[in-house]
mmCIF file as Biopython writes it, N, C-alpha, C and O atoms, coordinates in Angstrom:
data_model
#
loop_
_atom_site.group_PDB
_atom_site.id
_atom_site.type_symbol
_atom_site.label_atom_id
_atom_site.label_alt_id
_atom_site.label_comp_id
_atom_site.label_asym_id
_atom_site.label_entity_id
_atom_site.label_seq_id
_atom_site.pdbx_PDB_ins_code
_atom_site.Cartn_x
_atom_site.Cartn_y
_atom_site.Cartn_z
_atom_site.occupancy
_atom_site.B_iso_or_equiv
_atom_site.auth_seq_id
_atom_site.auth_asym_id
_atom_site.pdbx_PDB_model_num
ATOM 1   N N  . MET A ? 1  ? -7.159  8.176   19.537  1.0 0.0 1  A 1 
ATOM 2   C CA . MET A ? 1  ? -6.333  7.836   18.382  1.0 0.0 1  A 1 
ATOM 3   C C  . MET A ? 1  ? -7.016  8.242   17.080  1.0 0.0 1  A 1 
ATOM 4   O O  . MET A ? 1  ? -8.243  8.252   16.970  1.0 0.0 1  A 1 
ATOM 5   N N  . SER A ? 2  ? -6.184  8.574   16.101  1.0 0.0 2  A 1 
ATOM 6   C CA . SER A ? 2  ? -6.746  8.922   14.793  1.0 0.0 2  A 1 
ATOM 7   C C  . SER A ? 2  ? -6.824  7.679   13.924  1.0 0.0 2  A 1 
ATOM 8   O O  . SER A ? 2  ? -6.179  6.669   14.206  1.0 0.0 2  A 1 
ATOM 9   N N  . GLN A ? 3  ? -7.621  7.762   12.860  1.0 0.0 3  A 1 
ATOM 10  C CA . GLN A ? 3  ? -7.715  6.647   11.927  1.0 0.0 3  A 1 
ATOM 11  C C  . GLN A ? 3  ? -6.396  6.518   11.173  1.0 0.0 3  A 1 
ATOM 12  O O  . GLN A ? 3  ? -5.750  7.518   10.858  1.0 0.0 3  A 1 
ATOM 13  N N  . THR A ? 4  ? -6.006  5.292   10.888  1.0 0.0 4  A 1 
ATOM 14  C CA . THR A ? 4  ? -4.718  5.050   10.232  1.0 0.0 4  A 1 
ATOM 15  C C  . THR A ? 4  ? -4.775  5.348   8.738   1.0 0.0 4  A 1 
ATOM 16  O O  . THR A ? 4  ? -3.776  5.751   8.141   1.0 0.0 4  A 1 
ATOM 17  N N  . TYR A ? 5  ? -5.938  5.150   8.143   1.0 0.0 5  A 1 
ATOM 18  C CA . TYR A ? 5  ? -6.061  5.275   6.695   1.0 0.0 5  A 1 
ATOM 19  C C  . TYR A ? 5  ? -6.581  6.655   6.311   1.0 0.0 5  A 1 
ATOM 20  O O  . TYR A ? 5  ? -7.753  6.968   6.524   1.0 0.0 5  A 1 
ATOM 21  N N  . GLN A ? 6  ? -5.703  7.475   5.745   1.0 0.0 6  A 1 
ATOM 22  C CA . GLN A ? 6  ? -6.081  8.808   5.272   1.0 0.0 6  A 1 
ATOM 23  C C  . GLN A ? 6  ? -5.999  8.794   3.737   1.0 0.0 6  A 1 
ATOM 24  O O  . GLN A ? 6  ? -4.937  9.072   3.180   1.0 0.0 6  A 1 
ATOM 25  N N  . PRO A ? 7  ? -7.081  8.482   3.060   1.0 0.0 7  A 1 
ATOM 26  C CA . PRO A ? 7  ? -7.023  8.223   1.627   1.0 0.0 7  A 1 
ATOM 27  C C  . PRO A ? 7  ? -6.515  9.407   0.804   1.0 0.0 7  A 1 
ATOM 28  O O  . PRO A ? 7  ? -6.930  10.547  1.016   1.0 0.0 7  A 1 
ATOM 29  N N  . LYS A ? 8  ? -5.634  9.131   -0.116  1.0 0.0 8  A 1 
ATOM 30  C CA . LYS A ? 8  ? -5.157  10.114  -1.091  1.0 0.0 8  A 1 
ATOM 31  C C  . LYS A ? 8  ? -5.063  9.412   -2.441  1.0 0.0 8  A 1 
ATOM 32  O O  . LYS A ? 8  ? -4.367  8.408   -2.589  1.0 0.0 8  A 1 
ATOM 33  N N  . LYS A ? 9  ? -5.768  9.954   -3.407  1.0 0.0 9  A 1 
ATOM 34  C CA . LYS A ? 9  ? -5.832  9.304   -4.716  1.0 0.0 9  A 1 
ATOM 35  C C  . LYS A ? 9  ? -4.473  9.195   -5.386  1.0 0.0 9  A 1 
ATOM 36  O O  . LYS A ? 9  ? -4.146  8.162   -5.971  1.0 0.0 9  A 1 
ATOM 37  N N  . ARG A ? 10 ? -3.686  10.249  -5.303  1.0 0.0 10 A 1 
ATOM 38  C CA . ARG A ? 10 ? -2.381  10.255  -5.962  1.0 0.0 10 A 1 
ATOM 39  C C  . ARG A ? 10 ? -1.436  9.223   -5.346  1.0 0.0 10 A 1 
ATOM 40  O O  . ARG A ? 10 ? -0.796  8.445   -6.054  1.0 0.0 10 A 1 
ATOM 41  N N  . LYS A ? 11 ? -1.365  9.232   -4.039  1.0 0.0 11 A 1 
ATOM 42  C CA . LYS A ? 11 ? -0.518  8.275   -3.315  1.0 0.0 11 A 1 
ATOM 43  C C  . LYS A ? 11 ? -0.912  6.839   -3.645  1.0 0.0 11 A 1 
ATOM 44  O O  . LYS A ? 11 ? -0.059  5.978   -3.862  1.0 0.0 11 A 1 
ATOM 45  N N  . ARG A ? 12 ? -2.228  6.598   -3.678  1.0 0.0 12 A 1 
ATOM 46  C CA . ARG A ? 12 ? -2.750  5.259   -3.967  1.0 0.0 12 A 1 
ATOM 47  C C  . ARG A ? 12 ? -2.317  4.803   -5.348  1.0 0.0 12 A 1 
ATOM 48  O O  . ARG A ? 12 ? -1.880  3.666   -5.528  1.0 0.0 12 A 1 
ATOM 49  N N  . ALA A ? 13 ? -2.440  5.701   -6.330  1.0 0.0 13 A 1 
ATOM 50  C CA . ALA A ? 13 ? -2.067  5.356   -7.699  1.0 0.0 13 A 1 
ATOM 51  C C  . ALA A ? 13 ? -0.556  5.172   -7.839  1.0 0.0 13 A 1 
ATOM 52  O O  . ALA A ? 13 ? -0.092  4.301   -8.576  1.0 0.0 13 A 1 
ATOM 53  N N  . LYS A ? 14 ? 0.205   6.003   -7.123  1.0 0.0 14 A 1 
ATOM 54  C CA . LYS A ? 14 ? 1.663   5.937   -7.208  1.0 0.0 14 A 1 
ATOM 55  C C  . LYS A ? 14 ? 2.218   4.661   -6.569  1.0 0.0 14 A 1 
ATOM 56  O O  . LYS A ? 14 ? 3.284   4.177   -6.947  1.0 0.0 14 A 1 
ATOM 57  N N  . THR A ? 15 ? 1.479   4.130   -5.599  1.0 0.0 15 A 1 
ATOM 58  C CA . THR A ? 15 ? 1.947   2.946   -4.889  1.0 0.0 15 A 1 
ATOM 59  C C  . THR A ? 15 ? 1.410   1.658   -5.493  1.0 0.0 15 A 1 
ATOM 60  O O  . THR A ? 15 ? 2.144   0.681   -5.643  1.0 0.0 15 A 1 
ATOM 61  N N  . HIS A ? 16 ? 0.116   1.658   -5.842  1.0 0.0 16 A 1 
ATOM 62  C CA . HIS A ? 16 ? -0.526  0.414   -6.283  1.0 0.0 16 A 1 
ATOM 63  C C  . HIS A ? 16 ? -1.070  0.498   -7.702  1.0 0.0 16 A 1 
ATOM 64  O O  . HIS A ? 16 ? -1.791  -0.401  -8.134  1.0 0.0 16 A 1 
ATOM 65  N N  . GLY A ? 17 ? -0.742  1.555   -8.435  1.0 0.0 17 A 1 
ATOM 66  C CA . GLY A ? 17 ? -1.330  1.771   -9.756  1.0 0.0 17 A 1 
ATOM 67  C C  . GLY A ? 17 ? -0.853  0.794   -10.815 1.0 0.0 17 A 1 
ATOM 68  O O  . GLY A ? 17 ? 0.086   0.028   -10.602 1.0 0.0 17 A 1 
ATOM 69  N N  . PHE A ? 18 ? -1.511  0.836   -11.944 1.0 0.0 18 A 1 
ATOM 70  C CA . PHE A ? 18 ? -1.209  -0.073  -13.062 1.0 0.0 18 A 1 
ATOM 71  C C  . PHE A ? 18 ? 0.206   0.122   -13.566 1.0 0.0 18 A 1 
ATOM 72  O O  . PHE A ? 18 ? 0.908   -0.853  -13.833 1.0 0.0 18 A 1 
ATOM 73  N N  . LEU A ? 19 ? 0.639   1.378   -13.702 1.0 0.0 19 A 1 
ATOM 74  C CA . LEU A ? 19 ? 1.978   1.661   -14.224 1.0 0.0 19 A 1 
ATOM 75  C C  . LEU A ? 19 ? 3.067   1.139   -13.295 1.0 0.0 19 A 1 
ATOM 76  O O  . LEU A ? 19 ? 4.099   0.643   -13.746 1.0 0.0 19 A 1 
ATOM 77  N N  . VAL A ? 20 ? 2.826   1.255   -11.999 1.0 0.0 20 A 1 
ATOM 78  C CA . VAL A ? 20 ? 3.787   0.732   -11.025 1.0 0.0 20 A 1 
ATOM 79  C C  . VAL A ? 20 ? 3.857   -0.784  -11.133 1.0 0.0 20 A 1 
ATOM 80  O O  . VAL A ? 20 ? 4.942   -1.364  -11.089 1.0 0.0 20 A 1 
ATOM 81  N N  . ARG A ? 21 ? 2.699   -1.428  -11.276 1.0 0.0 21 A 1 
ATOM 82  C CA . ARG A ? 21 ? 2.647   -2.883  -11.367 1.0 0.0 21 A 1 
ATOM 83  C C  . ARG A ? 21 ? 3.376   -3.384  -12.611 1.0 0.0 21 A 1 
ATOM 84  O O  . ARG A ? 21 ? 4.100   -4.379  -12.559 1.0 0.0 21 A 1 
ATOM 85  N N  . THR A ? 22 ? 3.179   -2.688  -13.728 1.0 0.0 22 A 1 
ATOM 86  C CA . THR A ? 22 ? 3.788   -3.160  -14.968 1.0 0.0 22 A 1 
ATOM 87  C C  . THR A ? 22 ? 5.289   -2.905  -15.011 1.0 0.0 22 A 1 
ATOM 88  O O  . THR A ? 22 ? 5.990   -3.475  -15.847 1.0 0.0 22 A 1 
ATOM 89  N N  . SER A ? 23 ? 5.794   -2.047  -14.112 1.0 0.0 23 A 1 
ATOM 90  C CA . SER A ? 23 ? 7.194   -1.656  -14.182 1.0 0.0 23 A 1 
ATOM 91  C C  . SER A ? 23 ? 8.141   -2.662  -13.521 1.0 0.0 23 A 1 
ATOM 92  O O  . SER A ? 23 ? 9.353   -2.589  -13.723 1.0 0.0 23 A 1 
ATOM 93  N N  . THR A ? 24 ? 7.597   -3.607  -12.728 1.0 0.0 24 A 1 
ATOM 94  C CA . THR A ? 24 ? 8.461   -4.586  -12.075 1.0 0.0 24 A 1 
ATOM 95  C C  . THR A ? 24 ? 8.044   -6.007  -12.446 1.0 0.0 24 A 1 
ATOM 96  O O  . THR A ? 24 ? 6.879   -6.250  -12.761 1.0 0.0 24 A 1 
ATOM 97  N N  . PRO A ? 25 ? 8.994   -6.948  -12.409 1.0 0.0 25 A 1 
ATOM 98  C CA . PRO A ? 25 ? 8.674   -8.349  -12.727 1.0 0.0 25 A 1 
ATOM 99  C C  . PRO A ? 25 ? 7.614   -8.915  -11.779 1.0 0.0 25 A 1 
ATOM 100 O O  . PRO A ? 25 ? 6.697   -9.614  -12.210 1.0 0.0 25 A 1 
ATOM 101 N N  . GLY A ? 26 ? 7.748   -8.608  -10.488 1.0 0.0 26 A 1 
ATOM 102 C CA . GLY A ? 26 ? 6.778   -9.092  -9.504  1.0 0.0 26 A 1 
ATOM 103 C C  . GLY A ? 26 ? 5.399   -8.521  -9.752  1.0 0.0 26 A 1 
ATOM 104 O O  . GLY A ? 26 ? 4.388   -9.211  -9.618  1.0 0.0 26 A 1 
ATOM 105 N N  . GLY A ? 27 ? 5.374   -7.245  -10.119 1.0 0.0 27 A 1 
ATOM 106 C CA . GLY A ? 27 ? 4.097   -6.589  -10.409 1.0 0.0 27 A 1 
ATOM 107 C C  . GLY A ? 27 ? 3.408   -7.198  -11.615 1.0 0.0 27 A 1 
ATOM 108 O O  . GLY A ? 27 ? 2.186   -7.344  -11.637 1.0 0.0 27 A 1 
ATOM 109 N N  . LYS A ? 28 ? 4.198   -7.551  -12.616 1.0 0.0 28 A 1 
ATOM 110 C CA . LYS A ? 28 ? 3.652   -8.214  -13.807 1.0 0.0 28 A 1 
ATOM 111 C C  . LYS A ? 28 ? 3.036   -9.551  -13.435 1.0 0.0 28 A 1 
ATOM 112 O O  . LYS A ? 28 ? 2.009   -9.950  -13.982 1.0 0.0 28 A 1 
ATOM 113 N N  . LYS A ? 29 ? 3.679   -10.240 -12.491 1.0 0.0 29 A 1 
ATOM 114 C CA . LYS A ? 29 ? 3.161   -11.524 -12.014 1.0 0.0 29 A 1 
ATOM 115 C C  . LYS A ? 29 ? 1.833   -11.328 -11.310 1.0 0.0 29 A 1 
ATOM 116 O O  . LYS A ? 29 ? 0.908   -12.123 -11.478 1.0 0.0 29 A 1 
ATOM 117 N N  . VAL A ? 30 ? 1.742   -10.259 -10.515 1.0 0.0 30 A 1 
ATOM 118 C CA . VAL A ? 30 ? 0.495   -9.923  -9.807  1.0 0.0 30 A 1 
ATOM 119 C C  . VAL A ? 30 ? -0.630  -9.708  -10.806 1.0 0.0 30 A 1 
ATOM 120 O O  . VAL A ? 30 ? -1.726  -10.247 -10.647 1.0 0.0 30 A 1 
ATOM 121 N N  . LEU A ? 31 ? -0.350  -8.907  -11.851 1.0 0.0 31 A 1 
ATOM 122 C CA . LEU A ? 31 ? -1.355  -8.619  -12.875 1.0 0.0 31 A 1 
ATOM 123 C C  . LEU A ? 31 ? -1.772  -9.895  -13.597 1.0 0.0 31 A 1 
ATOM 124 O O  . LEU A ? 31 ? -2.951  -10.110 -13.876 1.0 0.0 31 A 1 
ATOM 125 N N  . ALA A ? 32 ? -0.790  -10.733 -13.893 1.0 0.0 32 A 1 
ATOM 126 C CA . ALA A ? 32 ? -1.078  -11.996 -14.587 1.0 0.0 32 A 1 
ATOM 127 C C  . ALA A ? 32 ? -2.012  -12.863 -13.757 1.0 0.0 32 A 1 
ATOM 128 O O  . ALA A ? 32 ? -2.972  -13.440 -14.269 1.0 0.0 32 A 1 
ATOM 129 N N  . ASN A ? 33 ? -1.705  -12.944 -12.446 1.0 0.0 33 A 1 
ATOM 130 C CA . ASN A ? 33 ? -2.545  -13.735 -11.546 1.0 0.0 33 A 1 
ATOM 131 C C  . ASN A ? 33 ? -3.958  -13.189 -11.476 1.0 0.0 33 A 1 
ATOM 132 O O  . ASN A ? 33 ? -4.922  -13.954 -11.453 1.0 0.0 33 A 1 
ATOM 133 N N  . ARG A ? 34 ? -4.086  -11.867 -11.440 1.0 0.0 34 A 1 
ATOM 134 C CA . ARG A ? 34 ? -5.405  -11.245 -11.351 1.0 0.0 34 A 1 
ATOM 135 C C  . ARG A ? 34 ? -6.183  -11.418 -12.649 1.0 0.0 34 A 1 
ATOM 136 O O  . ARG A ? 34 ? -7.403  -11.582 -12.641 1.0 0.0 34 A 1 
ATOM 137 N N  . ARG A ? 35 ? -5.450  -11.380 -13.778 1.0 0.0 35 A 1 
ATOM 138 C CA . ARG A ? 35 ? -6.095  -11.648 -15.060 1.0 0.0 35 A 1 
ATOM 139 C C  . ARG A ? 35 ? -6.604  -13.080 -15.109 1.0 0.0 35 A 1 
ATOM 140 O O  . ARG A ? 35 ? -7.719  -13.337 -15.563 1.0 0.0 35 A 1 
ATOM 141 N N  . ARG A ? 36 ? -5.778  -14.012 -14.638 1.0 0.0 36 A 1 
ATOM 142 C CA . ARG A ? 36 ? -6.137  -15.419 -14.658 1.0 0.0 36 A 1 
ATOM 143 C C  . ARG A ? 36 ? -7.364  -15.691 -13.796 1.0 0.0 36 A 1 
ATOM 144 O O  . ARG A ? 36 ? -8.207  -16.523 -14.134 1.0 0.0 36 A 1 
ATOM 145 N N  . LYS A ? 37 ? -7.447  -14.982 -12.688 1.0 0.0 37 A 1 
ATOM 146 C CA . LYS A ? 37 ? -8.593  -15.156 -11.790 1.0 0.0 37 A 1 
ATOM 147 C C  . LYS A ? 37 ? -9.844  -14.482 -12.341 1.0 0.0 37 A 1 
ATOM 148 O O  . LYS A ? 37 ? -10.965 -14.800 -11.944 1.0 0.0 37 A 1 
ATOM 149 N N  . GLY A ? 38 ? -9.629  -13.527 -13.282 1.0 0.0 38 A 1 
ATOM 150 C CA . GLY A ? 38 ? -10.773 -12.860 -13.909 1.0 0.0 38 A 1 
ATOM 151 C C  . GLY A ? 38 ? -11.267 -11.662 -13.137 1.0 0.0 38 A 1 
ATOM 152 O O  . GLY A ? 38 ? -12.466 -11.382 -13.118 1.0 0.0 38 A 1 
ATOM 153 N N  . ARG A ? 39 ? -10.361 -10.957 -12.502 1.0 0.0 39 A 1 
ATOM 154 C CA . ARG A ? 39 ? -10.728 -9.773  -11.725 1.0 0.0 39 A 1 
ATOM 155 C C  . ARG A ? 39 ? -11.333 -8.687  -12.627 1.0 0.0 39 A 1 
ATOM 156 O O  . ARG A ? 39 ? -10.879 -8.473  -13.751 1.0 0.0 39 A 1 
ATOM 157 N N  . ALA A ? 40 ? -12.351 -8.019  -12.117 1.0 0.0 40 A 1 
ATOM 158 C CA . ALA A ? 40 ? -12.936 -6.896  -12.848 1.0 0.0 40 A 1 
ATOM 159 C C  . ALA A ? 40 ? -11.958 -5.738  -12.889 1.0 0.0 40 A 1 
ATOM 160 O O  . ALA A ? 40 ? -11.824 -5.059  -13.907 1.0 0.0 40 A 1 
ATOM 161 N N  . LYS A ? 41 ? -11.266 -5.515  -11.756 1.0 0.0 41 A 1 
ATOM 162 C CA . LYS A ? 41 ? -10.247 -4.456  -11.681 1.0 0.0 41 A 1 
ATOM 163 C C  . LYS A ? 41 ? -8.889  -5.101  -11.443 1.0 0.0 41 A 1 
ATOM 164 O O  . LYS A ? 41 ? -8.710  -5.843  -10.476 1.0 0.0 41 A 1 
ATOM 165 N N  . LEU A ? 42 ? -7.930  -4.820  -12.325 1.0 0.0 42 A 1 
ATOM 166 C CA . LEU A ? 42 ? -6.585  -5.365  -12.160 1.0 0.0 42 A 1 
ATOM 167 C C  . LEU A ? 42 ? -5.804  -4.565  -11.130 1.0 0.0 42 A 1 
ATOM 168 O O  . LEU A ? 42 ? -5.070  -5.125  -10.317 1.0 0.0 42 A 1 
ATOM 169 N N  . SER A ? 43 ? -5.972  -3.238  -11.174 1.0 0.0 43 A 1 
ATOM 170 C CA . SER A ? 43 ? -5.318  -2.352  -10.210 1.0 0.0 43 A 1 
ATOM 171 C C  . SER A ? 43 ? -6.095  -1.060  -10.152 1.0 0.0 43 A 1 
ATOM 172 O O  . SER A ? 43 ? -7.058  -0.857  -10.891 1.0 0.0 43 A 1 
ATOM 173 N N  . VAL A ? 44 ? -5.653  -0.170  -9.241  1.0 0.0 44 A 1 
ATOM 174 C CA . VAL A ? 44 ? -6.387  1.100   -9.052  1.0 0.0 44 A 1 
ATOM 175 C C  . VAL A ? 44 ? -6.112  2.124   -10.127 1.0 0.0 44 A 1 
ATOM 176 O O  . VAL A ? 44 ? -6.662  3.225   -10.085 1.0 0.0 44 A 1 
#
């Protein structure tokens, strides 16, 4: 079997990036929660 995770920077940013997060209400909630927790990185 091959490994399931084949990293691609563009795909990662397009799926989990900051702009994607800010574009939806749920994503904004995610960012807010991560800010509240004090995460060093909010998103990729």
